[in-house]
N, C-alpha and C positions, 0 to 999 in steps of 0.2 A: 164513146165520144171521139176516140182516136184509135181506130182499128189497125192502123199501120205501125203504131208504136210497139217496140219490143217489150213483151211481158216477161219472158223467161229466156235465159241462156242456159241450155243444158247440153252436155256432151259436145260443147263447142258450137251448137246450132242455135241461132236466134229465132225465137218463135214470137209472133205478134199477138196482140189482143184479139184481132180478127180471127186468127187461126184458133186461138184458145176457145173463143165463143163457139165457133163452128164445130170444132171437134167435141167440145163438152156437150153441146146440144145433140149431136149425133149419138154420142155414147148414152146420154140420158134416154133417147128414144129406144136404143137397143136394150137398155136395162128394163124399160117399161114393156117392150115387146117380149122380154123374158120373165115377165111376171112381177117386176118391182112396183109396189104401190106405196102411197104415202106412209111413212113410218117403218117400212121394211129395211132391214139392215143389209148393207153392202160392205163386205170385208175387202180392204185394199191391202194386199200383201205384195208390196213392190219396193225396190230400191228407190231412193230419191232420183227422179228422172222426169222427163217431159210426160211420159205416159202416166206417172203418178199424179202430176198436176191435173191432167185431163180427167183422170179417174175421180179425183176429189170433187171437182166442179161438176162433172157429169152426174155423180151420185146426188149432189145437192140439188141440181136442176131437175132430176127425175122425181124428187120428192122423197128419195131414200135417205137413210141415216148412215152417215160416214163412220166406218169402223176401221181406222188405219192400224196396221199391225207391223211391228218392226221386222224387216226382212231377215234379221239375225235370229228370230224366234225359232226354237226347235219344234219338232212335230207334235210332241205331247202337249206343250203349252199352246201351240196353234190350234190343236183340236179342241182344247178347253175353251178358247176364246170364240172359235166358230160356233161351238155348241151352246155356250152361254149366251152369246148375242143372238142366237137363232138366225144367223146370216143365211140369206137365200141365194146370194150371188157372191162368188169369190173372183176378184180381179187381181191377176197375178202375172208372173212371167215364167217362161219355159225353164230358165236356169234354176228356179226354185221348185221344180216338179218333184224331186226326191223328197222334199219336206212336205209339201202340201198334199201329195198323193197319199203319203203315209198317214196324214191326219184325217183324211176324209171318211174313213170307216167310222170314226167317232164323232162325225159332224153330219148327222142325217138330214138337217134342214137345207144344206147346200144343194141346189138343184141346177145350177148353171155355173160354168167356169168361163171367164173371159181372160185369155192368157196372151200376153205379148210374146209373139213368136210361136203361138200355138202350143199344143201338148206333144210330148215325144210319142212316136208311133209305138215304141216298145219301152216302157218305163224300166224294164230290166229287173232281175232279181224277183223278190216276192212282193214288189210294190203293187198295190191294188189298182185296178183300172176304174176310172170314173164312168158311170153309166148315165149321167144326166146330160143336159145340153152343153156342148162345148163350142166355142168359136174363138178365133184369134182376135187380138185387139184390133188388128188391121181390118178384119172382116166386120167387127162391130161398128167401125167408123164408116166403112165403105158401103155397107148394105142398107143404110138408112138415110132418111132426110133429117136435116136439123130442125125438126118440128115436134118435140115431145108434147104429149097431151098435157093439159093444165094439171098442175100438181095439187092445187087447192091448199097449198101450204101457207100458214100464217106464222107470225114471229114467235109465238110460244110453242110451236111444234118442235119436236126433237130433231136436232141437226147432226149430232155426233155422239158416239160412245167412244170415249178415250180411256183405254185401259191403263191403270196405274197399279204398280205393285206395292203392297204394304210390307211390313216387317215379317209377317207370317202369312201363310196360306196363298190361295190363288189370286191373280190380279182382279181388281174391281173395275167395273165399267162406269165411268163418270158420265152422267147424262147431261148434255149441254144443248140448249135450244138455239135456234137462229138468233134470237134476241140476246142471249148470253154472249154469243161469239161476236156478233156485230158490235155490241157495246164494248166488249173487251178490246177488240182490234182498234176501234176508234179512240178509246181512252189511251191506249198505249201509244198509238201514232201521235196523239196530241202531245203527250208529255215528252216523247222523244224528239218532237219538233221535226217530223218527217214530212216530205212532200213528194210530188210526182217526179222531181229531178233525181231522187235517190236511186242508187243501185245497191241492193242488199245481197250480201253473201250468205248462203245457207248451207252449212255442212252438217246440220242436225237432222235426224230422221223426222219425216213427216208424222210418224207415229208418236213422237214426243211433242207435246203441245208447244214447246218453245220453237221447234222447227215448223210445225204446221202454221203457227201464227205469223211467221215471216212471209209465207205465201199469202195468207189472208190480208195482212196489212199492205203488202205490195199491190194486190189487186184493188183493195179499197181506195188506195191513193192514186192508182194509175202509174206506179213506179215500175222498176225492173228488178227481177230476182235472178241471181246467179246461183244455180243449183249444183251442188256437189254431192256425190254419194256419201262421203264421210271425210274425216280429217286424219284417216289412218296414214296417208302419205301426204304430209303437209306441204312439201316444197311445190308440187304441181298446183295445189290449191292456191298457195300464196302467189305463184306466178300469174294465176288468173285474177287474183285481187288487183295486181298491177295492170294486167292487160285490159281488164274491163273497167278500170278506174272505180272500183267499189267504194261506196261512201259509208256503208253501214256494215259492221262486222259483229254479229252476236257470238259470244263465247261462253264457255263454262270454265271453271278454274283449271282443269287439266289442259284445255287448249291454251289458256293463258300461260301456263308453265312451259308448254312447248314453244310458244311464241317468244318468250323471254330467253329460252335456251338458244333459239335460232338467231336472235338478236345479238346475244353474246358471242356466238361462234362465227356468224356470217354477216353481222351488221344489217340484218333485214329491217327495213322501215317502210311505212305505208302512208305517205303524205296525203293521198286522196281521201282516206277514211275520215269522216267527220263525226261518227258516232260509234262507240264501242259499248255493248251492253253485256251484262253478266247476270245470270241467275242459275238456278238448280242447286248451287251450293255457294256459301259465302266466299267472296274473293278476298284472299289474305290482304291485309292493309299494306304489307310490304310490296305487293305486286303493283299497286296503283302508280307510284312515281316511275317505276320501271316500264310499265305499259305506256305511260306518257311519252317515253323515249321511242317506243316502237311505233306509236301512232301520234306523231308530233302535233297534228292539227285536229285531234279528236276530243270530243267530250266523252267522258267515261261515266256510264250509268251503273251504279250498284242497285240491284232490285231484289225483291223477294216475292215469291208466289207459290201456289200449289195448284195442281190440276183441277181441284174442285171449284176454283173460281178464276183460274188462269193467272192473274197477277193481283197482288195486294198493295205493294208499296214500292216507291222508288226514291232515290236521293238525287236532288238537283246536282248536276255534275260540277257546278261552280263551288259546291260545298264538300266535295269528296275528299279534299285534303284536310279540311277543317274537322270533318267527322268521318274518318276513313272506315270505322267499324259499324256505321249506321246504315240501315236500308231506307231511311227517310220516312216520308208520310204516305198516306193513302193515295192511290191513283185517282185522277179526276172522276168525279161522279160517284164516289164511294165513301164509306166511313169505316173506321176501325176503332176498337177500344179493348182495354185489358181488364180481365176479371180474375179474382182469386179463385182457387178450386171450389170455394163455397159460393161463388157467384157475386161477390162484392167488388165494386170498383177498387183499383189499386192506385195509390198516389204516385207521382213522378219518381222515377229512380228505383221503384220496387218491381219485382218480377210478377208477371201475371200471364194468363193464357190469352192469346190473341183471338179476337172475334171480328168478323167481317160482315158488313152490310153492302148490298149493291146489286145492280141488275145482272152482274156476271156470276152470281152464286148459282151453283148447279141445281138441277131439279132433285138430284139424289143419286144413289148408286143403283145401277140396273139390277132389278130382282133381289135387292139386299135391304129390306126395310129396317132391320135392326141396326145395320151399319149406318144407314142413312140417318136414323134418329140419333146415333152417336155423334154425328158431325153437324147436323142441322138442329139447332136448339131454339126454344122460344126467345124472341127478341124483346126489346124494351117496349115496342109498340104493340097494341092488341092484334093478335092474329099472325104476326110476322114470324118468320124463322130466319136465323142468322147462322153463318158458318162459324163453327168452333174449330179452329185449326189444330188444337191440342199442341201447339208450339208455344214455347215460353219466351216472352220478350220483356224488355223494360222500355219505358218511354221517358225521355228527358223533358225538361220544362218547356222546350220549344215544340214538343209534340213529335219528335223524331224517334223512330223505333230502333231497338238494338236486339238482335237475335241472340238468345241465350242457349237454347237447345230444344230438341223435340222431347216430349214427355217420355217417349220410350227410349231415348238416347241417354238420358241423365244417368251417370254412374255414381252409385253410392259406395264410398270407400272410407273405412274407418270412421263412420258416422257422418261423413261430409258428402254433400251433393256436388258432383263435379260435372261441368259442361265440357264435353270433348272438344268443342270448337275453341274454347279458351286455351286449352293445352295446345291444340294445333296451331293457333296463332302465335304462341310462344316459339314452337318448333320452327315455324316459318322464318323467324328472325335469326336463326342460327345459320351462319355462313356455310354453304355447301348443301343445305337441305333444299331439295327441289319440290317435293310433295310430302305431305304428312297426313296420317290418319290415326286416330286414337280410338281404341275400343276397350270395353271392360272385359276382364278375364276372370 
């Protein structure tokens, strides 16, 4: 509708929606020319960048299944994910060659590499050489027309494998359909009250669903995304928040702690920001009034989710001071309920295991039927399966949720069950404590 509008600002360069569509379609055709068919997995091993944005949409437009991998991943883990997903194409960058070349011997399904900047002529040392098809990202875009063949994709087809680590063992591939992801992006955009005028800052890896959905929501609304590789060097990032008049800033608690520290030491504030969102871990209640000083015009959203359904609950920001430890109610278009370990409903105020119903619930874990059955349980209605989060919550009389702990986090000490987060919340109230973590020994 508006091809001249800026879609993404990355590395200081403004890229329009017209350019995004053109380059994504060209990459989609290159992927198809190199054998990608509907349902084939394409691994994207890139830093947050313009190329990563093009690779994500190019993969989806080709009919392939997006498998984003954190660029900090080491060779052994990368090899596992490439082999497990049976990826046929790896989209990456030259600077990561020492890692991905070392992984390819154990990833026999990869038959094509598309690398930004190409491959090094001499990888050096004992690094193996890749004998499949190779082309630079630039060649992949320049050598084709923006006219990929019809994918034949429908909404229930697989769109992404998002790998998530458990407490033990190798990461699991969460299978999400186009329908899962479109619904989740729309529901989140609705309750965050976002629109096309927003400029969203993203410092979170696209391999992390919190980061990926900043892009998906931006494009869904026709907004603008400001992409940063990370928050390792916060001051340059925060200068760009000011420069680009960012309106939405997604954080996790560690970013929140850094922002509060910078506010105390340098008086940093960001009046253009209208929305601050937090997930991945609970935001300490003590942070909320302090963040309001950093973002004086922002609504602060406390949220809870897990990769297996993206997002579960959010607290209306107008109630965040009233219920600072709550994550609120189910996101639009979904339902949640609590059950005892025996499967019985629990009354308000008592602890139970959270279950989730909705169009965002995953298909299951890739090639892991037993783990899938552990997470997807028979629902209340005939034939349905609901997501059992295995996280313990309580619900008050208003229907608002309070996170107590993960079932594998609860510490048993002297006959008592202790939630680490409750102890952490107390520690956060102590003057001089910036971050806290509680573990069982």
